[in-house]
N, C-alpha and C positions, 0 to 999 in steps of 0.2 A: 504493500499499499504506499503510495507516494505521500510524503508529508505535505501538509497544506500550510500556506503562509498565513499567519495571523498578524494583524496590525498591532504595533506596539502601543499599549496604552498605559499611562501612569497608574500606579497603585492608588487606591482610594485615599483621599485627603485625611481620612480618619486615622491613618498611621501617623503617630507622633514621632518626634525626634527627641530621644533621651540623651542629654549632653553629659550624663554620667558615664564613667568608663566601664569597660569590660576587661576581665582578665583573659583571659585567653589570649552495642548496636543491635540498633534493632536488627538483628541478623538471624534469619530463619535457618539455624544450623545448630548442631550439637557443639557445645563449647569444647575447646581443646584442653588437654591436661594442664592444669595450672593450680596454683595454691588456692584452695577453697577458703572463703571468708565467712561461709554460712554453714549451718547444719546440713546434713544430707537431705536430698530432696524429699524422701519418704517421711522424714521427720518434720519438714517444713510444709508439706502438702496439707496437713490439717489446718494450718493458719489460712491457707488460700480458701479452703472449703468454708471456714468460719466467716471469712470476709464475704464470700458470695452469699452466704445465708444472711448476713447483716444487711446486704444490699438488695435482698429479695430477688436474687437470680434464681431461675429454675435449676433443678439438679443438673450438674454438668460433669462431663469427663475433664480431667486436668492432665495435661502433658507438659513435661519440662522440655523446652527447646534450648534453654541456656540458663544454668543455675550456679550461682555462688562462686563466680570466677573473677579474679582481680581485674579491675578496670573495664569490665564488661557489664552491660545491663543484664539483669536476670529477665528472662522472657518465658512466659508460660502460655500455652494454647488452651483455651477452654471452649467446649462445645456443648450446647444444650442437648440433653438426652431425649427430650420430647420434640424439639425442633432442630434437627441437625444443621439447618441452614443458618441458625444463629451461632456464629463463631466469632470469638474474640481473642484478643491478645492482652495479657497483663504485662506491663513493663515496670520493673523495679530498678531504680538507679543503683549502680554498683557502689558508689562512694557517697555515703550519707552518714554523718555522725550525729545521732539524735541528741547526744549529750550537749552539743554546741549549737546546732542549727535548729531554728524554729520552723523554717519553711525551706522547701527544696526548689530553687529557681529553675533547675533543669526541667522539672515536671511542669511548672507553670509556663515556661517558655514554650515547651513542646505543645501543650494544649492550645496556647494562644496562636502559634504559627499554623498548626494543622487546621484549626477552625477557620483561619483566614484563607488558607489555600484550597479548602475542600471544594469550592466551586470553580477553581482555576486549573487544578492538577489532579491526577489520580492518586490521592493519599487516603490514609485511614481516617475515620471519624472517631472522635473521643466520646465514649459513652458516659464515663464518670472518672473522677480522679480524686486524689488527696495529696496535697503538697506537704503534709505534716505526717509524723509517725503515729498520730492518734487514731489507730485503727487496728484491726485484728492482725495485720501483717507486721505491725510495729515499724513500718517503713513507708515512705511515700510511694505512690504508685499511680499509674494511669491505665485505664481499661479502654482499648480501642477496637474497632471492627477489624476483623482479620481479612486482609486482602486475598482475593481469589488467586489460586495457583501456587507456584513455588518460586524459589530464587533462580534467577537466570544463571547464577553461579553453578547450579546443579544440572543445568540443561545444556549449556552452550557447547560443551565437548561433543555432544551427540548430534548437533546440527550440521547439515551439509552446507556447501557454499551458497546455494540459492536461499536456504533458510536463514543463513547468517546475513545475507544481503537484505532480506525482508526485515530482520531484526534491526539492522542498521536504519532502515527507513522509519521503523517505529521509534527508535532512539532519537533520530533527527526531529521527528514530529514532537517529541518531548522537549528537545532543546528549543524549538520554536516557541512552545508554550512558556517555557521558563523565561526566555528573553523578552517575551511580550509583557512580562510583569516588570515594569520599570519603576524605580523608586527615586525619591528626592535626594537622597544622600547615601554614601557608603557607610557600612557598619554592620553590627550584629542585630538580628531580630530577637527581641525579648518581650516578655510580658511587662506592660507598663506599671502595673500595680498588683498586689495580691488578688488572685482571681476568686470569683464566687464559686462555691461548690455545687450550686444548683444548676444542672445542665438541661433542665426541662426546656429552657428557651435559650438557644445559642446566642441570641442577641445580648445576653448577659455577659458574654465574653468579649472584651474589647479588642480592637485591632492591635497588633504588636507595635511596639516602639522600636526606633532604630538607635542603638547606642553607637556613637561615633568611635572609630578606632582610636585607642590611646595606649596601645602596647600593654605593658605589665602594670600600669598605674591604675588606681581606682579613684583618683581624685576627679572631681567634676571639671569639665572644660567650660570656662567662662569667657575667654577672650574671643571676640567676634572674628578676628582675623584667623585664629587657629581653627575655629569652626568652619570658616570658608575653605581653608586649605585642606582640612580633613574630609571635605564633602566628596572628594574622589573624582569629580569630573575632569580635573587636571591631575593626572597620575604623578607627574613630577612634583607638584606641590604637596600632594599627599605623602609621598616618600620623604621629601625634604623636611616636612613639618615633624614627622615622627622621628627622623634621625636627629633633628635639632633638639627634640625633647630628650632623647636618649643621651646625647652628648652633655646637655645641662645636668641631667640626673647623675651621670657617671662622674662628671667633674665635681659635683657636690659630694659624691661618695669618696672621691680621692681626698677632698678637703677634710672629710670626716675620718680619714685614716684607713679606708677600705681600698681594695684593689680595683682599679679601673681598667681591667683587662679588655673590656669591649671597645674602649676609646679608639684604638688604632683601626678597628674594623669600620667604625662609623666614619672616621676621617677618609678612609679609602672609598667608602661608598659615596661620600659627598663628591669626591673627585670623579668617580665613575659617572654619577648622574650629570655633572657639568659636561663631561666629554660626550655622553649620550645626547645631551641637549645640543651641543655643537654639531653633532652628526645627524640631527633631525630624527631622533628616535621617537620623539613625542609629537603627537598630532596637535595642531593649533586649535582645532575645534573641540568643544567639550565631549567627553566620553559619556555614553549612556550608563546609568547605574542599573544593574539587572539582578534579579533573584538568582542565587547560586546555591546549589547543593554541593557541598565541598567533597562529597564521597559518592558521586553518581557513577557507581561501578556495578559490575554484575551482581555482587553480593547484596546490593540494596535495591535491585530491580526485580519485581515480581512479574512472572509471566504465566500464561496458561494456554492450552491448546484448544482451538475451536473444533467443532464437529467435523469441519473439512480438513483438519490436520494442521492448520497454520498456527504458529505461535504468536501471541499478542502480549504486549505489555499491559498488565492490569494495575500496576501501581508502583510507587517509590516509597521506600521506608527509610528510617533513620534520618530525621530532620533535625536532630540535635545540632545545636550551634549553627543554625541556618544564618547565612550572611548575604549582604547586598554588596556587590563589587563593580568596579568599572569594567566594562565589557571585556577588554583584553585580558584581565586577570581571571575572568570566568570561562575563557575559551580554551582550556587545556584539552587537547584532542583525546578521545577515548582509545588510546593505543591498544588496550587489551582486546579490542575487537579483532585486530589483525595479528597480534603477537601471541595469542592463545595457542597452546599445544595440547594434544590429547592426553599428555602425561601430567598436565597441571590441573589441580583442583581450582585454582584461582590465580591468574597472572595479572591481577589488578595492580601490582606494585613491582618493584624491582626493574627488570629490563624492559618492561612494557612502558615505563615512564619516559616518554619521548621528550619531556622537558630536560631530563638529565642525560638521556641517551639518544640524541637525535640521529646518530649515524648507524644505528643498529641495522644489521643486514636482514633483509626479509626474503623469504622464499617467494617463488612466483605466485602461489596462491595467497600468501599473506599480502604481497604487494598489490594483487588484484583487489582484495578487500579494502585496503587503504585507499587505492585510487577511486574505488566506488564511493566510499565515504566522502572523500575530499570533493568529488564532483557533485554529489548530491547535496551536501551541506552548503556548498557555495551557491547553488541554485536558489536556495530559500533563505540563506543568511549571508548575503554578499559581504565580502571582507573577512569572512571567517578564516580563510587560509592564511592571511597575513597575521592575524592575531594568534592563530594556532601554531604556525611554524616559523614566522618571521620574528619581528622585534618583540611580540608578545611573550615568546618563550623566555627571553632574557628578563622581562619585567616580572613574570611569575616566579622565576628562580630567586630574584631579589626579594620579592614579597614574602617568600617563605621565612626569611630572616628578619625582615623589617617589621612584620605585623606583630610579633611577640617580643621584639627587642632582644633577640638571641637568648631569651631566658629559657625557653624549652630546649633549644639545641644544646645549651651548655649544661643545664642541670640534669638532663637524662644521663649523660656520661661525658667525660671530658673530651673524648675523641669525636664527639658529634659536632664540634665546631669546625671540623675539617672540611665539610662541604662548602661552608662559607669561604674559607681560605682558598679553596680550589676555584670557586667561582671568581673571586677577586683576582687571583693570580692568572686565570685564563684571560680575563679582560686586560690586565696590565701587560701581558707579554704578547698579545696578539699583534700581528703585523698590520699596522694601519694602512700601509701603502700597497698591500698585496691586492691585486685585482682578482676578484672571485667571480666565476661565471654565474649567470642567472640560472634558475631551474630549467628554463626552456633551452639552455645551451648545453646541459650536461645530462648524462644518462647514469642513474644509480639504481641500485636494486629496489629503492623505494618508489621508483617511477616505472610503470609498466610500459614497455615499448615492444615493437616487433624485432628490434635488433638484439644481437647476443649481449648477455650481461657482461660488462667490461670487468677486467680484473682490477685489483686494488691500485696497481700502479697507473692505471689509465684515468683514475679519478683524483684530480689534484685536490679537490675540496675535502677529501677524506684524510689528508695528511694531518698528523698531530700539530697543534698550534706550536709555534716557536721553531719548527723545523726550517732548514734552509731550502729555498727553491732549487729544483733541479737545474742543470746546466741549460736545458732546453727552455726552461721558463725564464732564466736570466737573459737569454738571447732575444726574448720577445720585446717589442716596443714597450716603452713605459706606460703608455695608455692605448692598448690595442682597441681597434674598433669593435664594439659588441656586435654580435649577430643580430639580424633582424628579428624583432619579437614576433612570436606566433600569433598574437592577437587574442589569446585565450586568458592570459593572466592580466590582472589590473596592474597599472603602474605602481600603485601603493604596495601590492602583494610582492612584486618584483623587488622593490626597494627594501622591503622588510627582509625578504630572503637574502638579499645581497649582504645586508648588515649582519644578519644572524650567521650565515655561512662563513663570514670573514673571521669569526673567532670561536664559534661553537663546534669543536670537533674532538675535544678531549673528553673521554668518558670519566665521570666521577668514580 
């Protein structure tokens, strides 16, 4: 089914902008072996049964989908024994300390976001919830309708090429719907206030607020200029505003006697942004702010098979920490569609990450899928290619470190700062004068052609950064005439590709 284009309409004016800061799965699968933080499911199950009785649910079967594992939500499937079509999911946050927390913001945020999206996207509907531990479970919870079907993660390996292309069409249709939800400013979608517990009328649930990005700080933003800079329509100003905040905070830490280890990284990022600006990486026109599901991968996409045998997307789960982003930051291409192998349960990370591994070699079948996605998505979302594979790739890699102030990258483990160092080093050592051919002038394994696939030595763009050009390259004129464009790629797309290929070729 071909995706249909929807006109982009701003989100309702009822969404407010919360100028306070943010710090900063629902997965239908059996949890992996990890340290349990709760009693065994069979001991916990009576609490669920008591909760359902208190809520006057009919008698239900209860199945554990994910229970008691560190950093993962607990997920239980409940089905009415008298009405099997009445199927629900109970979600319980993984981390909640009832001794210190009065309310669980994750539950309230999720309820608020799902309620707002239910008429726009295929998402679950909330039946009831508790943001406090004052219930039979002794933990916050949300009960949602269970989406039809199963995780695409469990199906994709069995699909043939034609079925995968149809699934790509379904996915692109979902992207169009997501991008049609445009917002006034970038930030995190959160509940504006403690939510009412009476869900008999969904109008009692307010529209979500947008919390402006402020890294690891929780102080409110009051300066009007800072609010304007953080709005996100100008990506350079968004990045610079956050970096300036981190520098000021780290300088104060040094004055207080603490280690300012992040300062050199911020200084280098400032230089990098200035150089990017000089090389026209940033568009002069404002960027649209769009709804973004930060983990829109196979594990969070539900699918079911129609009577005719076609697979259809029935919904998207795991809207925790939903955000609004400038469009280039939200257009990371779904490389798992074409890097999946039959031996993988889920290739949604690692080498399928084409922001980190842009030069990953593809088989002929993989390249065909990628080419199909690229052509179809460009038809309905013009400019997607530049954002996905051109300058947008660099911006997303930077955003990984800027959005949280390097706090997550450093605190998880000391070596986790290495990807940031690699990114900055790549940029600093790239050859600025090196002429790189446009996509229409080169043949790589990521581009399907009728010609034989060249070997590695035939593709100059695949050489590691910092390598000396070959003697044949040195003999070329300083500014060789480019080949005539093929007319199929926009000038902006070519410009973005040229910049990106000029430096991105070293695998992290």
